[in-house]
Backbone as JSON, one array per atom type, in Angstrom:
{
  "sequence": "MKCPFCGSLDTQVIDSRVNEAGDAIRRRRRCTACDKRFTTRETAELRPPQIVKTNGTREDFSEIKLLEGFRRALHKRPVSTELVDAAVDRIRQRLLTLGEREVPAREVGEMVMSELKKLDKVAYIRFASVYRSFQDVEDFRDVIRDIDQ",
  "N": [[-27.17, 4.26, -14.2], [-28.21, 1.08, -13.24], [-31.34, 0.14, -11.93], [-31.69, -0.73, -8.79], [-33.83, -2.52, -7.81], [-35.88, -2.99, -9.93], [-34.32, -3.16, -12.22], [-34.0, -1.32, -14.33], [-32.31, 1.01, -16.51], [-32.69, 3.42, -16.75], [-32.04, 6.25, -14.81], [-31.81, 8.93, -12.31], [-30.73, 11.05, -10.83], [-30.82, 12.56, -7.9], [-30.23, 14.05, -5.5], [-26.29, 15.2, -5.06], [-23.69, 14.34, -2.48], [-20.7, 15.16, -1.3], [-18.49, 13.49, 0.67], [-17.11, 13.64, 4.67], [-14.38, 13.21, 4.26], [-13.59, 13.92, 1.75], [-12.9, 12.08, -0.39], [-14.75, 11.08, -1.75], [-17.82, 10.4, -3.33], [-21.45, 11.15, -2.51], [-24.22, 9.65, -3.89], [-27.71, 10.44, -4.3], [-30.48, 8.56, -6.03], [-32.62, 8.16, -8.21], [-35.62, 5.95, -9.4], [-36.61, 6.13, -12.62], [-38.43, 4.26, -13.92], [-39.53, 2.42, -11.73], [-40.02, 4.37, -9.58], [-38.83, 4.37, -7.22], [-36.21, 5.0, -4.31], [-32.34, 4.76, -4.43], [-29.19, 4.65, -2.65], [-26.07, 5.38, -3.69], [-22.35, 5.28, -3.86], [-19.74, 6.81, -4.98], [-16.06, 6.52, -5.33], [-12.28, 6.87, -5.96], [-10.36, 4.3, -7.55], [-7.59, 3.3, -7.13], [-5.03, 1.38, -7.81], [-2.26, -0.61, -6.73], [0.96, -0.78, -7.92], [1.91, -3.84, -10.19], [4.33, -5.72, -8.78], [7.71, -6.67, -10.04], [9.63, -9.54, -9.61], [12.92, -10.18, -8.92], [13.35, -12.68, -10.4], [11.76, -12.35, -12.76], [9.57, -12.39, -12.77], [5.89, -11.84, -12.21], [4.05, -10.21, -9.62], [0.92, -9.2, -7.76], [0.95, -6.43, -5.7], [1.37, -6.75, -2.4], [0.05, -5.73, 0.94], [0.36, -7.61, 3.17], [2.36, -9.02, 2.69], [4.1, -7.71, 2.84], [3.94, -6.33, 5.49], [4.66, -8.48, 7.23], [7.11, -8.94, 6.37], [8.28, -6.71, 7.48], [7.73, -7.26, 10.25], [9.32, -9.25, 10.6], [11.61, -8.6, 10.55], [11.3, -6.5, 12.74], [11.0, -8.59, 14.77], [10.94, -8.85, 18.38], [11.7, -6.19, 18.71], [11.62, -2.92, 20.03], [9.12, -1.57, 19.13], [6.36, 0.29, 18.07], [3.32, -1.19, 16.63], [2.08, 0.86, 15.77], [3.72, 2.53, 14.33], [5.18, 1.04, 13.07], [2.84, 0.26, 10.69], [2.35, 2.69, 9.95], [4.92, 3.15, 8.59], [4.36, 1.11, 6.75], [1.94, 2.04, 4.99], [3.34, 4.52, 3.85], [5.24, 3.62, 2.23], [3.01, 2.03, 0.85], [1.83, 4.3, -0.37], [3.77, 5.89, -2.05], [4.32, 3.93, -3.84], [2.03, 3.82, -5.0], [1.94, 6.52, -5.83], [3.95, 6.51, -7.78], [2.6, 6.28, -10.2], [3.17, 3.93, -11.51], [2.88, 1.03, -13.9], [4.19, -1.09, -13.31], [6.52, -2.41, -10.62], [9.9, -3.21, -9.85], [10.88, -5.54, -7.53], [13.08, -4.55, -5.94], [13.26, -2.29, -5.68], [11.11, -1.73, -4.0], [12.53, -3.08, -1.64], [14.72, -1.53, -1.28], [12.78, 0.87, -0.13], [11.89, -0.4, 1.66], [13.77, -1.01, 3.57], [15.19, 1.94, 4.0], [13.1, 2.87, 5.48], [12.83, 1.07, 7.72], [15.4, 1.8, 8.33], [15.02, 4.43, 9.52], [13.02, 3.23, 11.85], [14.5, 1.19, 13.37], [17.66, 0.21, 14.11], [18.86, -2.07, 14.04], [17.13, -3.55, 13.52], [16.92, -3.09, 10.77], [19.84, -3.7, 9.91], [19.13, -6.57, 10.42], [17.22, -6.92, 8.04], [18.39, -5.8, 5.61], [20.7, -7.53, 5.86], [19.43, -10.35, 4.88], [18.62, -9.5, 2.77], [19.78, -8.16, 0.78], [21.81, -10.18, 0.64], [24.05, -10.89, 2.63], [27.98, -11.98, 2.68], [29.77, -12.44, 4.23], [31.26, -11.12, 7.6], [32.63, -8.48, 6.64], [30.51, -7.54, 5.49], [28.65, -6.59, 6.96], [29.95, -5.17, 8.45], [30.34, -2.65, 6.61], [27.3, -1.49, 6.43], [27.18, -1.58, 8.63], [29.32, 0.47, 9.44], [27.76, 2.54, 6.79], [25.35, 3.28, 8.81], [26.32, 4.76, 10.79], [27.13, 7.28, 9.44]],
  "CA": [[-27.16, 3.35, -13.21], [-28.89, 0.37, -13.04], [-32.35, 0.49, -10.68], [-31.12, -2.26, -7.94], [-34.9, -2.93, -7.8], [-35.92, -3.46, -11.23], [-33.1, -3.3, -13.33], [-34.35, -0.4, -15.74], [-31.09, 1.25, -16.84], [-32.99, 4.76, -16.26], [-31.72, 6.2, -13.45], [-31.87, 10.55, -12.2], [-29.27, 11.57, -9.59], [-31.87, 13.43, -6.97], [-28.38, 14.87, -4.62], [-25.11, 14.5, -4.62], [-22.81, 15.27, -1.57], [-19.19, 15.36, -1.02], [-18.16, 13.18, 2.3], [-16.1, 14.7, 4.94], [-12.7, 13.59, 4.4], [-13.3, 14.66, 0.49], [-12.75, 11.22, -1.25], [-16.21, 9.78, -1.86], [-19.25, 11.35, -3.03], [-22.61, 9.82, -2.17], [-25.39, 10.18, -5.07], [-29.38, 10.17, -4.15], [-30.96, 8.31, -7.2], [-34.35, 7.6, -8.52], [-35.65, 4.92, -10.52], [-38.13, 6.5, -13.35], [-39.81, 3.46, -13.96], [-40.14, 1.73, -10.77], [-39.88, 5.16, -8.9], [-37.86, 3.7, -5.71], [-34.79, 5.69, -4.47], [-31.41, 4.5, -3.75], [-27.89, 5.6, -2.77], [-24.56, 4.78, -4.69], [-21.15, 5.55, -3.73], [-18.27, 7.17, -5.84], [-14.42, 6.76, -4.83], [-11.32, 6.58, -6.8], [-9.94, 3.52, -8.11], [-6.33, 3.24, -6.92], [-4.22, 0.16, -8.14], [-0.96, -0.19, -6.64], [1.6, -1.65, -9.39], [2.53, -5.38, -10.0], [5.83, -6.06, -8.54], [8.37, -7.64, -10.63], [10.7, -9.72, -9.24], [14.27, -10.47, -9.55], [14.03, -14.07, -11.64], [11.1, -11.8, -13.89], [7.76, -13.36, -12.34], [4.98, -10.74, -11.66], [3.22, -10.35, -8.13], [0.31, -7.99, -7.3], [1.22, -5.98, -4.32], [0.94, -7.06, -1.11], [0.49, -5.15, 1.94], [0.37, -8.59, 4.04], [3.84, -9.57, 2.62], [4.91, -6.1, 3.5], [4.01, -6.22, 7.06], [5.62, -9.77, 7.22], [8.94, -8.58, 6.03], [8.51, -5.79, 9.03], [7.54, -8.36, 11.52], [9.9, -10.58, 10.63], [13.01, -7.8, 10.96], [11.45, -6.22, 13.91], [11.19, -9.53, 15.86], [11.15, -8.5, 19.69], [12.35, -5.25, 18.87], [10.92, -1.83, 21.14], [8.78, -0.49, 17.91], [4.66, -0.07, 18.16], [2.44, -1.44, 15.88], [1.22, 2.23, 14.47], [4.88, 3.28, 13.75], [5.28, -0.25, 11.37], [1.39, 0.66, 9.92], [2.78, 4.72, 9.68], [5.73, 2.81, 7.58], [3.41, 0.24, 5.36], [1.26, 3.38, 4.51], [3.98, 5.22, 3.65], [5.55, 2.71, 1.47], [2.13, 1.43, -0.21], [1.58, 5.66, -0.9], [5.0, 6.37, -2.43], [4.05, 2.94, -4.99], [0.59, 4.76, -5.88], [2.16, 8.1, -6.49], [4.92, 6.55, -9.27], [1.58, 6.15, -11.43], [3.72, 2.97, -12.49], [2.08, -0.2, -13.89], [5.1, -2.45, -12.65], [7.75, -1.93, -9.87], [10.91, -4.01, -9.56], [11.39, -5.53, -6.28], [14.51, -4.34, -5.64], [12.75, -0.77, -5.64], [10.48, -1.71, -2.79], [12.87, -3.63, -0.84], [15.29, -0.26, -0.8], [12.17, 1.53, 0.59], [11.35, -0.97, 3.21], [14.96, -0.62, 4.2], [15.21, 3.02, 4.35], [11.86, 3.09, 6.58], [13.7, 0.42, 9.11], [16.57, 2.74, 8.89], [14.18, 5.37, 10.37], [11.93, 2.83, 12.7], [15.27, 0.31, 14.27], [18.85, 0.05, 13.7], [18.73, -3.31, 14.44], [15.81, -4.64, 12.42], [17.5, -2.15, 9.17], [20.74, -4.55, 9.67], [18.52, -7.53, 9.73], [16.33, -6.9, 6.81], [19.94, -5.57, 5.09], [21.51, -9.28, 5.56], [18.86, -11.04, 4.22], [18.17, -8.66, 1.48], [21.26, -8.32, 0.27], [22.41, -11.36, 1.06], [25.01, -10.85, 3.08], [28.07, -13.23, 2.88], [30.89, -12.26, 5.42], [31.27, -10.22, 8.51], [32.63, -7.6, 5.98], [29.48, -6.4, 4.87], [27.56, -6.22, 8.04], [30.54, -3.79, 8.54], [29.95, -1.97, 5.66], [26.04, -1.6, 6.77], [27.19, -0.38, 10.07], [29.3, 2.15, 8.78], [26.49, 3.42, 6.77], [24.08, 3.81, 9.7], [27.01, 6.12, 11.6], [27.36, 8.52, 8.62]],
  "C": [[-28.0, 2.22, -13.14], [-29.64, 0.16, -11.97], [-31.86, -0.92, -9.51], [-32.84, -3.43, -7.7], [-36.0, -3.89, -8.93], [-35.78, -3.66, -12.33], [-33.38, -2.81, -14.45], [-32.74, 0.43, -15.46], [-31.34, 3.38, -16.76], [-33.21, 5.55, -14.98], [-31.94, 7.81, -12.93], [-30.92, 10.21, -10.84], [-30.35, 12.85, -9.21], [-30.7, 14.51, -6.44], [-27.01, 14.18, -4.87], [-24.44, 15.01, -3.42], [-21.48, 14.8, -1.28], [-19.22, 14.56, 0.34], [-16.8, 13.67, 3.24], [-14.86, 14.77, 4.79], [-12.04, 14.29, 2.27], [-13.18, 13.74, -0.44], [-13.67, 10.65, -1.64], [-16.94, 11.06, -2.29], [-20.64, 10.16, -3.0], [-23.59, 10.33, -3.13], [-26.75, 9.67, -4.28], [-30.06, 9.36, -5.6], [-31.87, 7.89, -7.09], [-34.44, 7.12, -9.61], [-37.11, 5.54, -11.25], [-38.85, 5.56, -13.65], [-40.25, 2.85, -12.69], [-40.97, 3.2, -9.84], [-39.12, 5.08, -7.23], [-36.81, 4.68, -5.85], [-33.61, 4.48, -3.96], [-30.49, 5.03, -3.39], [-26.49, 5.0, -3.64], [-23.66, 5.82, -4.1], [-19.68, 5.74, -4.44], [-17.12, 6.73, -5.17], [-13.68, 6.11, -5.96], [-10.58, 5.36, -6.96], [-8.29, 3.49, -8.41], [-5.74, 1.9, -6.9], [-2.99, 0.27, -7.79], [-0.79, -1.02, -7.87], [1.99, -3.34, -9.03], [4.19, -5.22, -9.74], [6.4, -7.08, -9.27], [9.88, -8.04, -9.93], [12.14, -10.11, -9.8], [13.72, -11.35, -10.52], [12.7, -13.82, -12.67], [9.47, -12.08, -13.77], [7.3, -11.83, -12.2], [4.09, -11.03, -10.58], [2.41, -9.03, -8.3], [0.81, -7.94, -5.93], [0.43, -6.12, -3.15], [0.65, -6.77, 0.53], [0.52, -6.09, 3.15], [1.68, -9.2, 4.14], [4.65, -8.25, 3.24], [4.99, -6.15, 4.95], [5.14, -7.67, 7.64], [7.05, -9.4, 7.31], [9.37, -7.8, 7.37], [8.62, -6.58, 9.92], [8.54, -9.08, 11.78], [11.68, -9.29, 10.96], [12.9, -7.0, 12.35], [10.9, -7.1, 15.24], [11.93, -9.22, 17.07], [12.12, -7.34, 19.63], [11.53, -4.28, 19.5], [10.15, -1.32, 19.7], [7.14, -0.68, 17.84], [4.22, -0.37, 16.9], [2.08, -0.37, 14.82], [2.75, 2.99, 13.78], [4.84, 1.94, 12.36], [3.93, -0.04, 10.5], [1.66, 1.8, 9.2], [3.62, 4.07, 7.9], [5.29, 2.16, 6.33], [2.9, 1.42, 4.71], [2.25, 3.95, 3.28], [4.14, 4.81, 2.33], [4.48, 2.53, 0.2], [1.89, 3.44, -0.74], [2.4, 5.8, -1.86], [4.61, 5.17, -3.7], [2.57, 3.41, -5.57], [1.34, 6.14, -6.73], [3.5, 7.71, -7.76], [4.16, 6.32, -9.73], [2.22, 5.28, -12.1], [2.78, 1.4, -12.56], [2.85, -1.58, -13.15], [6.33, -1.68, -11.53], [8.95, -2.72, -9.62], [11.26, -4.17, -7.91], [12.27, -5.42, -5.54], [14.09, -3.16, -4.97], [12.26, -0.41, -4.14], [10.96, -2.14, -1.64], [13.93, -2.29, -0.27], [14.22, 0.82, 0.09], [11.58, 0.82, 1.92], [12.91, -0.87, 4.51], [15.43, 0.81, 4.68], [13.74, 3.49, 5.79], [12.58, 2.33, 7.97], [14.59, 1.07, 9.6], [15.89, 3.85, 9.87], [13.79, 4.51, 11.48], [13.75, 1.8, 14.1], [16.41, 0.18, 13.58], [19.14, -1.37, 13.44], [18.33, -4.37, 13.64], [16.48, -4.01, 11.03], [18.96, -3.22, 8.96], [19.92, -5.68, 9.37], [18.3, -7.85, 8.46], [17.49, -7.01, 5.69], [20.48, -7.26, 4.78], [20.94, -9.95, 4.66], [18.83, -10.81, 3.11], [19.21, -8.75, 0.68], [22.29, -9.09, -0.01], [24.13, -11.76, 1.55], [26.36, -12.02, 3.06], [28.99, -13.68, 3.94], [30.16, -11.25, 6.35], [31.42, -8.89, 7.95], [31.39, -6.52, 5.81], [28.2, -5.75, 5.65], [28.67, -4.92, 8.25], [30.27, -2.51, 7.55], [28.33, -1.24, 5.76], [26.32, -0.36, 7.92], [27.47, 0.68, 9.71], [28.82, 2.98, 8.38], [25.71, 4.22, 7.56], [25.11, 4.84, 10.18], [27.26, 6.98, 10.71], [26.28, 9.24, 8.68]]
}
């Protein structure tokens, strides 16, 4: 680790401690050249997969875009922000645990529908109608039958 004071690459770890959550390590270091001390933190770097859209283009996973989809579906519905945030976190966590570099947008859409089905049936139907491009009333009936089962 390069010393932030003198730029020397020769530094020693004096002390290492794991934080309370267990997901980061704090290290105290000492530069052997200038004898100054500094702290570094080490955490795991987890990158969500890229999303492959139906037209073949790829884009980075966006939690903001996911939240916007939930917000639109849940417009004027009695669902708390905490529940929506928890649903978004579950989707993000699922994407990370897949271990894939790329995930089809369809798969993410299905995850959103699954979460909406648990949160609010009306929002689920709203999202499904746009997501699955409903063409007529029969498409709505099919989804409503699916909810009742």
